[in-house]
TIGU-926013 format. One record per residue (C-alpha): residue number from 1; z, y, x. Coordinates in Angstrom, 1 decimal, padded with zeros to 4 digits, always signed. Layout:
BEGIN
 kolfi      Z      Y      X
   NUM      Z      Y      X
...
//
This chain:
BEGIN
 kolfi      Z      Y      X
     1 +012.4 -002.2 +021.8
     2 +009.1 -002.9 +019.9
     3 +009.3 -001.3 +016.0
     4 +007.6 +000.1 +013.2
     5 +009.4 +003.4 +012.9
     6 +011.2 +003.7 +009.4
     7 +010.0 +007.3 +008.5
     8 +006.2 +006.0 +008.7
     9 +007.5 +003.4 +005.9
    10 +009.3 +006.1 +003.9
    11 +006.0 +008.5 +003.8
    12 +004.0 +005.8 +002.7
    13 +006.3 +004.6 -000.3
    14 +007.1 +008.2 -001.3
    15 +003.0 +008.7 -002.1
    16 +002.5 +005.2 -003.1
    17 +005.2 +005.8 -006.0
    18 +003.8 +009.0 -007.1
    19 +000.3 +007.6 -007.1
    20 +001.5 +004.8 -009.5
    21 +003.8 +007.1 -011.5
    22 +006.9 +005.2 -010.7
    23 +010.2 +006.7 -010.1
    24 +011.3 +007.7 -006.7
    25 +012.6 +004.9 -004.4
    26 +016.3 +005.0 -003.6
    27 +018.5 +003.5 -001.3
    28 +019.7 -000.3 -000.9
    29 +021.6 -002.0 +001.2
    30 +023.9 -001.2 +004.0
    31 +023.4 +002.2 +006.0
    32 +019.6 +002.6 +005.1
    33 +018.7 -001.0 +005.1
    34 +015.9 -000.2 +002.5
    35 +014.7 +001.6 -000.6
    36 +014.1 -000.1 -004.2
    37 +011.1 +000.8 -006.4
    38 +011.5 +000.1 -010.1
    39 +007.9 -001.1 -010.5
    40 +007.9 -002.5 -014.5
    41 +005.0 -004.8 -013.9
    42 +005.1 -008.5 -015.1
    43 +006.2 -010.6 -012.2
    44 +007.0 -007.7 -010.3
    45 +009.9 -005.9 -012.1
    46 +011.4 -004.5 -008.9
    47 +010.4 -003.9 -005.3
    48 +012.6 -003.9 -002.2
    49 +011.0 -002.0 +000.9
    50 +012.7 -003.5 +004.4
    51 +012.9 -000.2 +006.9
    52 +015.0 -001.6 +010.0
    53 +013.7 -005.0 +010.0
    54 +012.4 -004.9 +013.8
    55 +015.2 -002.7 +015.0
    56 +018.2 -004.7 +013.5
    57 +017.3 -008.3 +011.8
    58 +020.7 -008.6 +009.9
    59 +019.6 -005.6 +007.8
    60 +016.5 -008.2 +006.9
    61 +019.0 -010.7 +005.9
    62 +021.3 -008.5 +003.7
    63 +018.0 -007.3 +001.9
    64 +016.9 -011.1 +001.8
    65 +019.8 -012.6 +000.2
    66 +020.1 -009.5 -002.2
    67 +016.5 -010.6 -003.3
    68 +017.4 -013.7 -003.7
    69 +020.2 -013.6 -005.9
    70 +018.7 -010.8 -008.0
    71 +018.3 -011.1 -011.9
    72 +015.4 -009.2 -011.8
    73 +011.9 -010.5 -010.8
    74 +012.3 -008.8 -007.3
    75 +009.3 -008.8 -004.2
    76 +010.7 -008.3 -000.6
    77 +008.2 -005.9 +001.2
    78 +008.5 -005.9 +005.0
    79 +006.3 -004.0 +007.4
    80 +006.7 -005.2 +011.0
    81 +005.7 -006.3 +014.2
    82 +007.4 -008.9 +014.5
    83 +006.3 -010.9 +011.6
    84 +007.1 -014.4 +012.7
    85 +010.5 -013.5 +013.0
    86 +010.4 -011.7 +009.6
    87 +009.1 -015.2 +008.0
    88 +011.9 -016.8 +009.5
    89 +014.5 -014.7 +008.3
    90 +012.9 -014.6 +004.7
    91 +012.4 -018.5 +004.7
    92 +016.3 -018.8 +005.3
    93 +017.5 -016.6 +002.7
    94 +015.5 -019.3 +000.3
    95 +012.3 -016.9 -000.3
    96 +009.1 -017.7 -000.2
    97 +005.8 -015.7 +001.2
    98 +003.8 -014.1 -001.5
    99 +001.8 -012.5 +000.5
   100 +001.2 -012.5 +004.4
   101 -001.9 -010.9 +005.9
   102 -001.6 -007.3 +004.6
   103 -001.3 -004.4 +007.2
   104 +000.2 -001.1 +007.0
   105 -002.7 +001.3 +008.3
   106 -003.7 +004.9 +009.0
   107 -006.3 +007.2 +009.7
   108 -007.2 +011.2 +010.8
   109 -008.2 +012.1 +007.2
   110 -010.4 +014.9 +008.7
   111 -012.6 +012.4 +010.4
   112 -013.5 +010.1 +008.0
   113 -016.6 +009.2 +007.8
   114 -018.7 +010.5 +004.6
   115 -020.7 +008.0 +002.4
   116 -022.7 +008.9 -001.2
   117 -022.8 +006.1 -003.9
   118 -026.7 +005.0 -003.7
   119 -028.7 +005.4 -007.3
   120 -027.7 +004.5 -009.6
   121 -024.4 +004.7 -009.2
   122 -022.6 +007.9 -010.4
   123 -019.4 +009.4 -009.0
   124 -016.8 +010.8 -011.0
   125 -013.6 +012.5 -009.5
   126 -010.5 +013.7 -011.6
   127 -007.3 +015.5 -010.0
   128 -004.1 +015.7 -011.8
   129 -001.8 +017.5 -009.6
   130 -001.6 +015.5 -006.3
   131 -003.4 +012.6 -007.4
   132 -006.9 +012.2 -007.2
   133 -008.8 +009.6 -009.2
   134 -012.2 +008.4 -008.2
   135 -014.3 +006.6 -010.4
   136 -018.3 +004.8 -009.4
   137 -020.0 +004.3 -012.8
   138 -023.1 +001.9 -013.1
   139 -026.3 +002.6 -015.1
   140 -024.8 +001.2 -018.5
   141 -021.1 +004.0 -018.0
   142 -019.5 +001.2 -016.7
   143 -016.9 +001.4 -014.0
   144 -018.1 -000.5 -011.0
   145 -015.4 +000.6 -008.4
   146 -012.7 +003.1 -008.1
   147 -009.1 +004.2 -006.4
   148 -006.5 +006.5 -006.4
   149 -005.3 +008.9 -004.0
   150 -001.8 +010.6 -004.0
   151 -001.4 +013.8 -001.5
   152 +002.3 +014.4 -000.2
   153 +002.5 +017.1 +002.1
   154 +000.2 +016.3 +005.0
   155 -000.2 +013.0 +003.7
   156 -002.5 +011.5 +001.4
   157 -001.5 +007.7 +000.5
   158 -004.6 +005.7 -001.2
   159 -003.8 +002.5 -004.0
   160 -005.9 +000.6 -006.1
   161 -009.1 +000.3 -004.4
   162 -011.5 -001.9 -006.2
   163 -014.9 -002.7 -006.6
   164 -016.1 -004.9 -009.7
   165 -017.2 -008.3 -008.8
   166 -020.7 -007.9 -010.1
   167 -021.2 -004.5 -007.9
   168 -019.7 -005.5 -004.5
   169 -022.1 -005.5 -001.1
   170 -023.6 -002.0 -002.1
   171 -021.4 +000.2 -000.2
   172 -019.1 +001.3 -003.0
   173 -015.8 +001.0 -001.6
   174 -017.0 +003.2 +001.3
   175 -018.2 +005.8 -001.0
   176 -015.0 +005.7 -003.0
   177 -013.1 +006.2 +000.5
   178 -015.0 +008.8 +001.1
   179 -014.3 +011.3 -002.0
   180 -011.0 +010.3 -001.9
   181 -010.7 +011.4 +001.7
   182 -012.7 +014.5 +001.2
   183 -010.2 +015.3 -002.3
   184 -007.4 +014.8 +000.1
   185 -008.4 +017.3 +002.9
   186 -009.2 +019.7 +000.3
   187 -005.6 +019.3 -000.8
   188 -004.1 +020.1 +002.2
   189 -003.8 +016.3 +003.5
   190 -004.5 +015.3 +007.1
   191 -003.2 +011.7 +007.5
   192 -004.2 +008.9 +005.5
   193 -001.9 +005.9 +004.9
   194 -002.3 +002.8 +003.0
   195 -001.5 -001.0 +002.5
   196 -004.8 -003.3 +003.3
   197 -005.2 -006.7 +001.5
   198 -006.9 -009.1 +003.4
   199 -009.7 -008.3 +001.6
   200 -009.7 -004.5 +002.4
   201 -008.6 -004.9 +005.9
   202 -012.5 -005.2 +007.2
   203 -013.5 -001.9 +004.9
   204 -011.2 +000.4 +006.2
   205 -011.2 -000.4 +009.8
   206 -015.2 +000.1 +009.5
   207 -013.8 +003.5 +008.7
   208 -011.5 +004.1 +011.2
   209 -008.2 +003.3 +009.7
   210 -005.7 +001.9 +012.5
   211 -003.4 -000.8 +011.8
   212 +000.0 +000.2 +012.5
   213 +002.1 -003.2 +011.0
   214 +001.4 -006.4 +009.3
   215 +003.4 -006.4 +006.4
   216 +005.0 -009.6 +004.9
   217 +005.5 -010.0 +001.4
   218 +008.3 -012.1 +000.1
   219 +010.3 -013.6 -003.5
   220 +012.0 -016.1 -005.0
   221 +010.1 -019.5 -005.5
   222 +008.4 -019.8 -009.0
   223 +010.5 -022.5 -010.1
   224 +014.1 -020.7 -009.3
//
């Protein structure tokens, strides 16, 4: 059976919660259906991550029903190799797609391309425990681009890779990723993991990151 391994999802989620200083995700559903994370964000109070959507569609249906009935604003995030089937299940539960074009991606960080920011941008790297934040500052000291990476064991999870609109198309995203990868390898990581937005997929693919699965994100309709 074609499926995304639940352990890969767990590894990504473990690092993502560390990167965002969130509590450790807790099991939810029946027999390992998924994990629940308290996000504490406006419009995203809770996020539920499906672990067995491809191998057991019934587990996804249970999670979707629970999200539809939740009192808090809850997202359902589903890494999958069968996005069409996932969309049908969440639609049947009364949820609507919030995001569809995201990818779960991995890479070997020891082979990550190196890119330095061009002048006049300067790189700032701050590491606090397992979390490294890289900022690229412009000539007036403004943050032109930034990103975060959390090292958990041999994995490093990249998060919130952003370039200010006024500074795009100058290779800053590549420079941020390069600095994050370098710091992660120095911290003992080898494998990089991230969930890429539609806008970020081209950048990561150009740097050698590989798509492992689609990521479908759904929630209750706004009017419900």
